[in-house]
C-alpha positions in Angstrom: 4.0 -46.0 -2.3 3.8 -42.5 -1.9 4.7 -40.4 -5.2 8.3 -38.4 -4.1 8.0 -34.8 -5.0 10.2 -32.2 -5.7 9.3 -28.5 -5.6 11.4 -25.3 -6.4 9.2 -22.2 -5.8 10.9 -19.3 -4.6 7.6 -18.0 -2.5 6.6 -19.7 0.8 2.8 -18.8 0.1 3.0 -21.0 -3.1 5.2 -23.5 -1.3 2.6 -24.1 1.3 0.0 -24.4 -1.0 1.5 -26.6 -3.3 2.3 -28.8 -0.1 -1.8 -28.2 1.0 -2.9 -29.6 -2.1 -0.6 -32.3 -2.2 -1.8 -33.3 1.0 -5.4 -33.2 -0.2 -5.2 -35.1 -3.3 -2.8 -37.6 -1.3 -0.5 -40.0 -2.2 1.8 -37.5 -2.0 5.5 -36.7 -0.2 7.6 -33.9 -0.5 11.1 -34.9 -0.5 12.6 -31.3 -0.8 12.2 -27.8 -1.6 14.4 -25.4 -3.3 14.3 -21.6 -3.5 16.1 -21.1 -6.5 18.3 -22.8 -9.5 21.4 -23.2 -7.4 19.6 -24.9 -4.8 17.7 -26.9 -6.6 21.1 -28.2 -8.9 22.7 -28.8 -5.6 19.2 -31.0 -4.7 19.0 -33.0 -7.7 22.7 -33.5 -7.6 22.7 -35.1 -4.1 19.5 -36.8 -4.5 20.0 -38.7 -8.2 16.5 -40.9 -8.6 15.3 -39.2 -5.6 12.0 -37.5 -6.7 9.2 -39.2 -8.8 7.5 -35.5 -9.7 9.6 -32.2 -10.0 7.1 -29.4 -9.7 9.3 -26.0 -11.7 8.8 -22.4 -11.1 10.2 -20.6 -13.9 10.8 -17.1 -12.5 12.7 -17.7 -9.6 14.4 -15.0 -7.6 17.8 -16.3 -8.8 18.2 -18.3 -12.0 16.0 -19.7 -14.1 13.0 -22.8 -14.4 14.0 -23.3 -17.8 17.4 -24.0 -16.9 16.2 -26.8 -14.4 14.0 -28.1 -17.0 16.8 -29.4 -18.9 19.0 -30.1 -15.3 16.3 -32.5 -14.1 15.9 -34.6 -17.5 19.7 -35.0 -17.1 19.3 -37.0 -13.6 17.6 -40.5 -13.2 13.8 -39.1 -11.7 10.6 -38.7 -13.0 7.7 -36.4 -14.4 8.6 -32.4 -15.2 5.6 -30.1 -14.3 6.5 -26.5 -14.3 3.9 -24.4 -12.5 4.3 -20.8 -13.5 2.5 -17.8 -13.8 4.8 -16.7 -16.9 3.0 -19.4 -19.6 2.2 -17.9 -23.0 2.0 -20.6 -26.1 6.0 -19.8 -26.5 6.7 -20.2 -23.2 4.7 -24.0 -23.4 6.1 -25.0 -26.4 10.1 -23.9 -24.8 9.5 -25.9 -22.1 7.9 -29.0 -23.7 10.7 -28.8 -26.2 13.4 -28.7 -23.0 11.4 -31.7 -21.5 8.8 -30.8 -19.2 6.2 -33.1 -19.1 3.1 -31.2 -18.5 3.1 -27.5 -18.1 0.2 -25.9 -16.3 -0.2 -21.7 -15.3 -0.9 -20.6 -11.7 -4.0 -19.2 -13.1 -5.5 -22.9 -13.8 -4.9 -24.5 -10.1 -7.7 -26.8 -11.2 -5.8 -27.9 -13.8 -3.0 -28.8 -11.4 -5.4 -30.9 -8.8 -6.5 -32.7 -12.4 -2.8 -33.6 -12.9 -2.2 -35.0 -9.8 -5.1 -36.7 -9.6 -4.2 -38.6 -12.7 -0.7 -38.4 -11.8 0.7 -42.6 -12.7 1.9 -44.2 -9.9 0.1 -42.3 -6.9 -1.5 -44.6 -4.1 -3.6 -43.2 -1.2 -4.5 -45.0 2.2 -8.3 -44.7 0.6 -7.2 -46.9 -2.4 -5.5 -49.4 -0.9 -8.6 -49.8 2.2 
């Protein structure tokens, strides 16, 4: 069974890059994408318990990923991973206090790959065979 991923990212090129990475790592299924806080909140309310991993950017065209970390933790679901250009030690601490399970800077793309490869419950076709 694939890990169900909800992506909150406002730029299409980064959405595509995340999809490509998830596909290349394997064992993930993107079940939803939102580009701002309002649409992400609506999606979470309509799909309660329908995701295992939320990848959330902090700086969105409308709204904030900080608010979404809290929202994700109010809904039945899974892990919240912050993936943003706006990661400093203070921001990292704030995200963790709000309930993020991980915080990775977009400058550390390799770290994201490692996080995904180690994500619990991920099963790929190669691992099944």
